[in-house]
DRENNU-253863 format. One line per 10 residues: number of its first residue (from 1); their letters; for each residue x, y, z of N, C-alpha, C, O. Coordinates in steps of 0.1 Angstrom, whole numbers, plus 5000, padded with zeros to 4 digits. Example, Ala and Ser with C-alpha at 12.3 -4.5 7.8 and 13.67 -1.06 7.14 Angstrom:
residues 2
1 = as = 5132/4943/5078/5123/4955/5078/5132/4967/5078/5142/4967/5085  5128/4978/5071/5137/4989/5071/5129/5000/5079/5134/5011/5080
***
This chain:
residues 278
1 = xxxxxxxxxx = 9387/7070/3099/9392/7057/3093/9385/7055/3080/9373/7057/3079  9392/7049/3071/9386/7044/3058/9391/7031/3055/9403/7028/3057  9382/7022/3050/9386/7009/3045/9382/7009/3030/9371/7010/3026  9393/7007/3022/9391/7006/3008/9384/7019/3003/9375/7018/2994  9387/7030/3009/9381/7043/3005/9368/7046/3011/9362/7057/3009  9362/7037/3019/9349/7040/3025/9351/7046/3039/9357/7039/3047  9346/7058/3042/9349/7064/3054/9341/7058/3066/9329/7054/3064  9347/7056/3077/9340/7052/3089/9345/7061/3101/9354/7068/3099  9338/7060/3112/9341/7069/3123/9354/7065/3130/9358/7054/3129  9359/7075/3138/9371/7072/3146/9367/7063/3158/9356/7063/3163
11 = xxxxxxxxxx = 9377/7055/3163/9376/7048/3176/9378/7059/3187/9388/7066/3186  9369/7059/3197/9371/7069/3207/9374/7062/3221/9366/7053/3225  9385/7066/3227/9389/7059/3239/9390/7069/3250/9397/7080/3249  9384/7067/3261/9385/7075/3273/9397/7070/3281/9396/7058/3286  9407/7078/3283/9419/7074/3290/9419/7080/3304/9418/7093/3305  9420/7072/3314/9420/7077/3328/9432/7071/3335/9437/7060/3332  9438/7079/3344/9450/7074/3351/9451/7081/3365/9445/7092/3367  9457/7074/3375/9461/7080/3387/9449/7085/3396/9449/7097/3400  9440/7077/3398/9429/7081/3407/9433/7080/3422/9428/7087/3430  9441/7070/3425/9447/7069/3439/9436/7068/3449/9435/7076/3459
21 = xxxxxxxxxx = 9427/7059/3448/9417/7056/3458/9423/7053/3471/9433/7046/3472  9418/7059/3482/9424/7058/3495/9414/7053/3506/9403/7056/3505  9419/7044/3515/9411/7039/3525/9421/7034/3536/9432/7030/3534  9416/7035/3549/9424/7030/3560/9425/7015/3559/9417/7008/3554  9436/7010/3564/9438/6995/3564/9448/6992/3576/9455/7000/3581  9447/6979/3580/9456/6975/3591/9470/6977/3588/9475/6973/3577  9478/6983/3597/9492/6986/3594/9494/6999/3588/9506/7002/3585  9484/7007/3584/9486/7020/3578/9494/7029/3588/9489/7030/3599  9504/7036/3584/9511/7045/3593/9501/7056/3598/9493/7061/3591  9502/7059/3611/9493/7068/3618/9493/7082/3611/9482/7088/3610
31 = xxxxxxxxxx = 9505/7086/3607/9506/7100/3601/9498/7100/3588/9492/7110/3584  9499/7089/3580/9491/7089/3568/9476/7087/3570/9468/7094/3563  9472/7080/3580/9458/7078/3582/9452/7091/3587/9440/7093/3584  9460/7099/3594/9455/7112/3599/9451/7121/3588/9443/7131/3590  9456/7119/3576/9454/7128/3564/9442/7124/3556/9438/7131/3546  9435/7113/3559/9425/7107/3550/9413/7117/3549/9407/7118/3539  9409/7123/3560/9398/7133/3560/9401/7144/3550/9393/7148/3542  9413/7150/3551/9417/7161/3542/9417/7156/3528/9413/7163/3519  9423/7144/3526/9423/7138/3512/9409/7137/3506/9407/7141/3495  9400/7133/3514/9386/7131/3509/9380/7144/3505/9373/7145/3495
41 = xxxxxxxxxx = 9382/7155/3513/9377/7168/3509/9384/7173/3496/9377/7179/3488  9397/7171/3495/9404/7176/3483/9399/7168/3471/9397/7174/3460  9398/7155/3472/9393/7147/3461/9379/7151/3457/9376/7150/3445  9371/7155/3467/9358/7159/3464/9357/7171/3455/9348/7173/3446  9367/7180/3456/9368/7191/3447/9373/7187/3433/9368/7192/3423  9383/7179/3433/9389/7175/3420/9380/7166/3412/9379/7167/3400  9374/7156/3419/9366/7146/3413/9351/7147/3415/9344/7137/3415  9347/7159/3418/9333/7162/3421/9325/7167/3409/9325/7160/3399  9318/7178/3411/9309/7183/3401/9316/7186/3388/9311/7183/3377  9328/7192/3388/9335/7196/3376/9339/7183/3368/9340/7183/3356
51 = xxxxxxxxxx = 9343/7173/3375/9347/7161/3369/9335/7155/3362/9335/7150/3351  9323/7155/3369/9311/7150/3363/9307/7158/3350/9303/7152/3340  9309/7171/3351/9306/7179/3339/9315/7176/3328/9311/7176/3316  9328/7173/3331/9338/7170/3321/9334/7157/3314/9335/7156/3302  9329/7147/3322/9325/7134/3316/9313/7136/3307/9312/7130/3296  9304/7145/3311/9292/7148/3302/9297/7154/3289/9291/7151/3278  9307/7162/3289/9312/7168/3277/9319/7159/3268/9317/7159/3256  9328/7150/3274/9336/7142/3265/9328/7130/3260/9333/7123/3250  9317/7127/3266/9309/7115/3261/9301/7118/3248/9296/7110/3241  9301/7131/3245/9294/7135/3232/9300/7129/3220/9312/7130/3219
61 = xxxxxxxxxx = 9293/7122/3213/9298/7115/3201/9301/7100/3205/9304/7092/3196  9300/7097/3217/9301/7083/3222/9315/7079/3225/9325/7084/3220  9316/7070/3235/9329/7065/3239/9329/7050/3237/9319/7043/3240  9339/7044/3230/9340/7030/3227/9346/7022/3238/9341/7011/3242  9357/7027/3244/9365/7019/3254/9369/7029/3265/9371/7041/3262  9371/7024/3277/9377/7031/3288/9389/7024/3292/9389/7012/3295  9401/7031/3292/9413/7024/3295/9419/7032/3307/9421/7044/3307  9423/7024/3318/9428/7030/3330/9443/7025/3331/9446/7013/3330  9452/7035/3332/9466/7031/3331/9474/7034/3344/9484/7041/3343  9470/7028/3355/9478/7027/3366/9474/7036/3378/9469/7047/3376
71 = xxxxxxxxxx = 9477/7031/3390/9475/7038/3403/9460/7040/3405/9455/7052/3408  9452/7029/3404/9438/7030/3408/9438/7031/3423/9429/7039/3428  9446/7024/3431/9447/7026/3445/9459/7034/3449/9467/7038/3440  9461/7037/3462/9472/7045/3466/9483/7036/3473/9495/7039/3473  9478/7025/3480/9487/7016/3486/9486/7002/3482/9492/6993/3488  9478/6999/3472/9476/6986/3467/9468/6977/3476/9469/6965/3475  9459/6983/3484/9452/6975/3495/9438/6971/3490/9432/6979/3483  9434/6959/3494/9420/6955/3489/9409/6965/3493/9400/6966/3485  9410/6971/3504/9399/6981/3508/9399/6993/3498/9388/6998/3495  9410/6996/3493/9410/7007/3483/9404/7003/3470/9397/7011/3464
81 = xxxxxxxxxx = 9405/6990/3466/9399/6986/3454/9384/6984/3456/9376/6986/3446  9380/6982/3468/9365/6981/3471/9359/6995/3468/9348/6996/3462  9366/7006/3472/9362/7020/3469/9362/7023/3454/9354/7030/3449  9373/7017/3448/9374/7020/3434/9363/7014/3425/9360/7020/3415  9357/7003/3430/9345/6998/3422/9334/7008/3420/9329/7010/3409  9331/7015/3431/9320/7025/3430/9325/7037/3421/9317/7042/3413  9337/7041/3422/9342/7052/3414/9342/7048/3399/9337/7056/3390  9347/7036/3395/9348/7032/3381/9334/7030/3376/9331/7034/3364  9325/7024/3384/9312/7022/3379/9305/7035/3376/9298/7037/3366  9308/7045/3384/9302/7059/3382/9307/7065/3369/9299/7071/3361
91 = xxxxxxxxxx = 9320/7063/3366/9325/7068/3353/9320/7061/3341/9315/7067/3332  9319/7047/3342/9314/7040/3331/9299/7043/3328/9295/7044/3317  9291/7044/3339/9277/7048/3337/9276/7062/3331/9267/7064/3323  9284/7071/3335/9283/7084/3330/9286/7085/3315/9280/7093/3308  9295/7077/3310/9298/7078/3296/9292/7067/3288/9294/7066/3276  9284/7058/3294/9276/7048/3287/9285/7036/3282/9282/7031/3271  9295/7032/3290/9304/7021/3286/9302/7010/3295/9303/7012/3308  9300/6997/3291/9298/6986/3300/9311/6981/3305/9322/6985/3300  9311/6973/3316/9323/6968/3322/9332/6960/3313/9344/6960/3314  9326/6953/3303/9334/6945/3294/9341/6953/3284/9348/6948/3275
101 = xxxxxxxxxx = 9340/6966/3284/9348/6975/3276/9357/6984/3284/9361/6995/3280  9360/6979/3296/9369/6986/3305/9382/6978/3307/9382/6966/3309  9394/6985/3305/9407/6978/3306/9415/6986/3316/9415/6998/3316  9423/6979/3324/9432/6985/3333/9445/6978/3335/9446/6966/3333  9455/6985/3339/9468/6979/3343/9473/6985/3356/9468/6996/3359  9482/6979/3363/9486/6985/3376/9497/6995/3374/9504/6995/3364  9498/7004/3384/9509/7014/3385/9517/7011/3397/9515/7001/3404  9526/7020/3400/9535/7017/3412/9527/7018/3425/9532/7012/3435  9516/7026/3425/9508/7027/3437/9499/7015/3439/9492/7014/3449  9498/7006/3429/9490/6994/3430/9498/6982/3435/9494/6971/3435
111 = xxxxxxxxxx = 9510/6986/3441/9519/6976/3446/9518/6976/3462/9518/6987/3468  9516/6965/3468/9517/6964/3483/9532/6963/3487/9537/6952/3487  9537/6974/3490/9552/6975/3492/9557/6968/3504/9569/6966/3506  9548/6966/3514/9552/6959/3526/9554/6944/3524/9559/6937/3533  9550/6939/3513/9551/6925/3510/9564/6921/3503/9568/6929/3494  9569/6910/3506/9581/6904/3498/9592/6914/3496/9597/6916/3485  9595/6921/3507/9605/6932/3506/9619/6926/3503/9627/6932/3495  9622/6914/3509/9635/6908/3507/9637/6905/3492/9648/6908/3486  9627/6899/3486/9628/6896/3471/9629/6908/3463/9637/6909/3454  9622/6919/3466/9622/6931/3458/9636/6937/3459/9642/6941/3449
121 = xxxxxxxxxx = 9642/6938/3471/9655/6944/3473/9666/6935/3467/9675/6940/3461  9663/6922/3467/9673/6913/3461/9674/6915/3446/9685/6915/3441  9663/6916/3439/9663/6918/3425/9669/6932/3421/9677/6933/3412  9665/6942/3429/9671/6955/3426/9686/6955/3428/9693/6962/3420  9690/6949/3439/9705/6949/3441/9712/6941/3430/9723/6946/3425  9707/6930/3426/9713/6922/3415/9713/6931/3402/9723/6931/3395  9702/6937/3399/9702/6945/3387/9711/6957/3387/9717/6961/3378  9712/6963/3399/9721/6974/3401/9735/6971/3399/9744/6979/3395  9739/6958/3403/9753/6954/3402/9756/6949/3388/9767/6951/3383  9746/6942/3381/9749/6936/3368/9745/6945/3356/9751/6944/3346
131 = xxxxxxxxxx = 9734/6953/3358/9728/6960/3347/9724/6951/3336/9724/6955/3324  9721/6939/3339/9718/6929/3329/9703/6928/3326/9696/6919/3330  9697/6939/3320/9683/6939/3317/9678/6928/3308/9668/6923/3311  9686/6925/3297/9681/6914/3289/9680/6901/3297/9671/6893/3294  9689/6898/3306/9688/6886/3313/9676/6886/3323/9669/6876/3324  9673/6898/3328/9661/6899/3336/9649/6897/3328/9639/6890/3333  9649/6902/3316/9638/6900/3307/9635/6885/3304/9624/6880/3304  9646/6878/3301/9644/6863/3298/9639/6856/3310/9632/6846/3309  9644/6860/3322/9638/6854/3334/9624/6857/3336/9616/6848/3339  9620/6869/3333/9606/6874/3335/9597/6866/3326/9586/6863/3329
141 = xxxxxxxxxx = 9602/6863/3313/9594/6856/3304/9594/6841/3305/9587/6834/3298  9603/6836/3314/9604/6822/3316/9612/6815/3306/9613/6803/3305  9620/6823/3298/9629/6817/3288/9641/6811/3295/9645/6800/3291  9646/6818/3305/9657/6813/3313/9653/6812/3327/9644/6819/3331  9661/6805/3335/9658/6804/3349/9664/6816/3356/9669/6826/3350  9664/6816/3370/9670/6827/3378/9684/6829/3375/9692/6819/3375  9689/6841/3373/9703/6843/3371/9711/6840/3383/9706/6841/3394  9724/6837/3382/9733/6836/3393/9733/6848/3402/9733/6859/3397  9732/6846/3415/9731/6857/3424/9717/6861/3428/9715/6870/3436  9707/6854/3423/9693/6856/3426/9687/6843/3431/9694/6832/3431
151 = xxxxxxxxxx = 9675/6843/3436/9668/6831/3440/9656/6829/3431/9649/6839/3427  9653/6817/3428/9643/6814/3418/9629/6819/3422/9621/6822/3414  9627/6819/3435/9613/6823/3440/9611/6838/3440/9600/6843/3442  9622/6846/3439/9621/6860/3440/9612/6867/3430/9604/6875/3433  9612/6862/3418/9604/6868/3407/9589/6867/3410/9582/6877/3410  9584/6855/3413/9570/6853/3416/9567/6861/3429/9556/6866/3430  9576/6861/3439/9573/6869/3451/9571/6883/3448/9562/6890/3454  9580/6889/3440/9578/6903/3437/9565/6906/3429/9558/6916/3432  9562/6898/3419/9550/6900/3412/9537/6898/3420/9527/6903/3416  9538/6890/3431/9527/6888/3439/9523/6901/3446/9512/6902/3452
161 = xxxxxxxxxx = 9531/6911/3446/9528/6924/3453/9517/6931/3446/9511/6941/3452  9514/6928/3434/9502/6934/3427/9490/6925/3427/9480/6927/3420  9490/6914/3436/9479/6905/3436/9466/6911/3438/9455/6907/3433  9465/6921/3447/9452/6927/3451/9446/6934/3439/9434/6934/3436  9455/6940/3431/9450/6947/3418/9444/6937/3409/9433/6938/3404  9452/6926/3406/9447/6916/3396/9434/6909/3401/9425/6906/3393  9433/6906/3414/9421/6900/3420/9409/6909/3418/9399/6905/3414  9411/6922/3420/9400/6932/3418/9396/6932/3403/9384/6932/3400  9406/6933/3394/9403/6934/3380/9396/6922/3375/9386/6923/3367  9401/6910/3379/9394/6897/3375/9380/6897/3379/9371/6893/3372
171 = xxxxxxxxxx = 9377/6902/3392/9364/6902/3397/9355/6912/3390/9343/6910/3387  9361/6924/3388/9353/6935/3382/9349/6932/3368/9337/6934/3364  9358/6926/3360/9354/6923/3346/9347/6910/3345/9339/6907/3336  9348/6901/3355/9341/6888/3355/9345/6879/3344/9357/6879/3339  9336/6871/3339/9339/6861/3329/9343/6866/3316/9349/6859/3308  9340/6879/3314/9344/6885/3301/9359/6889/3300/9364/6892/3289  9366/6889/3312/9380/6893/3312/9389/6882/3306/9387/6871/3309  9398/6886/3297/9407/6876/3291/9416/6869/3302/9421/6876/3310  9417/6856/3301/9425/6849/3311/9440/6852/3308/9444/6855/3297  9448/6852/3319/9462/6855/3318/9469/6842/3320/9468/6836/3331
181 = xxxxxxxxxx = 9477/6838/3310/9485/6826/3312/9495/6828/3323/9498/6818/3330  9500/6840/3325/9509/6843/3336/9508/6857/3339/9507/6866/3330  9508/6861/3352/9508/6875/3356/9520/6882/3350/9519/6894/3348  9531/6875/3347/9542/6882/3341/9539/6888/3327/9545/6898/3324  9530/6882/3320/9527/6886/3307/9515/6895/3305/9512/6899/3294  9508/6898/3317/9497/6906/3316/9486/6899/3308/9483/6888/3310  9479/6907/3298/9468/6901/3291/9467/6908/3277/9473/6918/3275  9460/6901/3269/9456/6907/3256/9442/6903/3252/9439/6891/3254  9434/6912/3248/9421/6908/3243/9419/6914/3229/9423/6925/3226  9413/6906/3220/9410/6910/3207/9395/6912/3205/9388/6903/3208
191 = xxxxxxxxxx = 9392/6923/3200/9378/6926/3197/9376/6925/3182/9383/6931/3174  9367/6916/3178/9366/6912/3164/9361/6924/3156/9356/6934/3160  9363/6922/3143/9358/6932/3133/9343/6934/3136/9335/6925/3138  9339/6947/3135/9325/6951/3137/9320/6949/3151/9308/6949/3153  9329/6948/3161/9325/6949/3175/9318/6962/3177/9308/6963/3185  9324/6972/3171/9318/6986/3171/9313/6989/3157/9319/6986/3147  9301/6996/3156/9296/6999/3143/9306/7008/3135/9312/7017/3141  9308/7004/3123/9316/7012/3113/9331/7012/3116/9338/7020/3111  9335/7002/3125/9350/7000/3127/9353/6986/3122/9350/6976/3130  9358/6985/3110/9359/6972/3104/9373/6967/3104/9378/6961/3094
201 = xxxxxxxxxx = 9380/6968/3115/9393/6961/3118/9392/6955/3131/9385/6960/3140  9400/6944/3134/9401/6939/3147/9409/6948/3156/9418/6955/3151  9405/6949/3169/9412/6958/3178/9418/6949/3189/9411/6941/3196  9431/6951/3191/9438/6943/3202/9442/6953/3213/9449/6963/3211  9437/6949/3225/9441/6957/3237/9451/6949/3245/9449/6938/3249  9463/6955/3246/9475/6948/3252/9480/6954/3264/9482/6967/3265  9481/6946/3275/9488/6951/3287/9503/6952/3283/9510/6942/3282  9508/6965/3282/9522/6967/3278/9531/6971/3289/9542/6976/3287  9526/6969/3302/9534/6973/3314/9548/6967/3314/9557/6974/3318  9549/6954/3311/9562/6948/3312/9569/6947/3299/9579/6939/3297
211 = xxxxxxxxxx = 9565/6956/3289/9573/6956/3276/9587/6960/3279/9590/6968/3288  9596/6953/3272/9610/6955/3275/9616/6945/3284/9628/6944/3287  9606/6936/3290/9610/6925/3298/9618/6928/3310/9627/6921/3313  9615/6939/3316/9622/6943/3328/9612/6948/3339/9602/6954/3335  9615/6946/3351/9608/6952/3362/9612/6966/3364/9624/6968/3367  9603/6976/3362/9607/6989/3362/9599/6997/3373/9588/6993/3376  9605/7007/3379/9598/7016/3388/9591/7026/3379/9598/7032/3370  9578/7029/3381/9571/7038/3372/9570/7052/3380/9570/7052/3392  9570/7062/3372/9569/7075/3379/9554/7079/3380/9546/7076/3372  9551/7085/3392/9538/7090/3394/9536/7103/3386/9544/7113/3388
221 = xxxxxxxxxx = 9526/7104/3378/9525/7116/3369/9513/7125/3374/9511/7136/3368  9506/7121/3384/9495/7129/3389/9482/7127/3381/9483/7123/3370  9471/7130/3388/9458/7129/3381/9457/7140/3370/9462/7151/3372  9450/7136/3359/9449/7146/3349/9436/7144/3340/9431/7133/3339  9432/7155/3335/9420/7154/3326/9424/7162/3313/9427/7174/3314  9424/7156/3302/9427/7163/3290/9420/7156/3278/9416/7145/3279  9418/7163/3267/9413/7158/3255/9421/7161/3244/9426/7173/3243  9423/7152/3234/9430/7155/3222/9421/7159/3211/9425/7160/3199  9409/7161/3214/9399/7166/3204/9399/7181/3206/9397/7186/3217  9399/7189/3195/9400/7203/3196/9388/7209/3203/9389/7221/3207
231 = xxxxxxxxxx = 9377/7202/3203/9365/7208/3208/9364/7210/3223/9356/7219/3227  9372/7203/3231/9370/7205/3245/9383/7202/3253/9391/7194/3249  9385/7210/3264/9396/7208/3272/9392/7213/3286/9388/7224/3287  9395/7205/3297/9391/7210/3310/9402/7206/3320/9407/7195/3319  9405/7215/3329/9414/7212/3340/9407/7216/3353/9401/7226/3353  9409/7208/3363/9403/7211/3376/9415/7213/3386/9421/7203/3390  9417/7225/3391/9427/7228/3401/9441/7223/3396/9449/7217/3404  9443/7224/3383/9456/7220/3377/9458/7205/3377/9469/7200/3375  9448/7197/3381/9449/7183/3382/9441/7177/3370/9428/7178/3371  9447/7172/3360/9439/7166/3349/9436/7152/3352/9444/7145/3358
241 = xxxxxxxxxx = 9424/7147/3349/9420/7134/3354/9416/7124/3344/9415/7112/3347  9414/7128/3332/9411/7118/3321/9413/7124/3308/9415/7136/3306  9412/7115/3298/9415/7121/3284/9407/7113/3274/9404/7101/3276  9402/7120/3264/9395/7113/3253/9405/7114/3241/9409/7125/3237  9408/7103/3235/9417/7102/3224/9409/7097/3212/9402/7087/3212  9410/7105/3201/9402/7101/3189/9412/7102/3177/9418/7113/3175  9414/7091/3170/9423/7091/3159/9416/7087/3146/9406/7079/3146  9420/7093/3135/9415/7089/3122/9425/7081/3115/9437/7085/3115  9421/7070/3109/9430/7061/3103/9426/7058/3088/9414/7058/3085  9436/7055/3080/9434/7050/3067/9440/7036/3067/9452/7034/3069
251 = xxxxxxxxxx = 9431/7026/3064/9436/7012/3066/9433/7003/3054/9423/7006/3046  9441/6993/3053/9438/6983/3043/9428/6973/3049/9425/6973/3061  9422/6965/3041/9412/6955/3045/9418/6945/3055/9410/6940/3063  9431/6943/3055/9437/6933/3063/9444/6940/3076/9451/6933/3083  9441/6952/3078/9447/6959/3089/9443/6954/3102/9432/6948/3104  9451/6956/3113/9447/6954/3126/9452/6966/3135/9462/6971/3132  9444/6969/3145/9446/6981/3153/9450/6976/3167/9443/6968/3173  9460/6982/3173/9465/6978/3186/9465/6989/3195/9471/7000/3192  9460/6987/3207/9460/6997/3218/9469/6992/3229/9466/6981/3234  9480/6998/3232/9489/6993/3242/9488/7002/3254/9490/7014/3254
261 = xxxxxxxxxx = 9486/6995/3266/9484/7002/3278/9497/7001/3286/9503/6990/3288  9503/7012/3290/9515/7012/3298/9513/7023/3309/9504/7031/3308  9521/7024/3319/9519/7032/3331/9517/7047/3327/9525/7053/3321  9505/7051/3330/9501/7065/3328/9499/7070/3314/9498/7082/3311  9499/7060/3304/9498/7064/3290/9493/7053/3282/9493/7041/3286  9488/7056/3270/9484/7046/3260/9490/7050/3247/9492/7062/3244  9494/7040/3240/9499/7042/3226/9491/7034/3216/9485/7024/3220  9492/7038/3204/9484/7032/3193/9493/7027/3182/9503/7034/3179  9489/7016/3176/9496/7011/3164/9485/7005/3155/9476/6998/3160  9487/7008/3142/9478/7001/3133/9486/6996/3122/9492/7003/3113
271 = xxxxxxxx = 9487/6982/3121/9494/6976/3110/9486/6978/3097/9474/6974/3097  9493/6983/3087/9486/6985/3074/9478/6998/3074/9469/7000/3066  9481/7007/3084/9473/7020/3085/9483/7032/3085/9495/7030/3087  9477/7043/3081/9483/7056/3084/9474/7063/3093/9462/7061/3092  9479/7072/3102/9470/7079/3112/9472/7094/3112/9482/7099/3110  9461/7100/3115/9461/7115/3118/9451/7117/3130/9442/7108/3133  9453/7127/3138/9444/7130/3149/9431/7135/3143/9430/7142/3133  9420/7129/3149/9407/7133/3143/9403/7147/3148/9392/7151/3144
***
């Protein structure tokens, strides 16, 4: 990045997705619970020594932010998030990033699907019959009330299915986490100019999960580890588990940099900038 011709270093973001922490819970199907031991052994191979070695490699040069983009848990259960705390703490400690530089959004596995089934099915049935995504968006944003053929409480009921995720994230980030005016809108946090040395633009981290103003089913993309820096690339048993993204920007003094988090991916935008991969 350069500001008025003065070179500064790239912003470096560690991108993680689809960890699928698993734990038994009341009501878990017996067939699924029977596989937990096998799951633990398999995850030990994927997220064990080779994963730790990968983190050691990608932290060279420093990591500024860690962004997690969905499926922290496997069934959206509170016990799974309790396990996730240890896992995420281990990752942050390994790359030298504090909790207040960690950002996460929910994925489809962060939904407690046994909750509010009637509301979920009702909205899907209505959308399938009307295909009126703009009207759903206006309802989601609170611009309009519930459309004909729906119930006003359905929307909040459906969104409550991710309550365990948001409760965990609020607790994990603590007082530093940006307050959400509404769970429908996710959150946005702005990091001021010079939050990071030699990065002289404000950085906005935006929960982009509900962009498009529609409730969408997200696809599971599997765990992955990749880097967009030419110097390193690691795969463990064909399951990639994290990514380091480094971009070089040319910016005006009034530029602002936006990181948008959406399911299993992150996108970047810089107003007043042009970008190349670093």
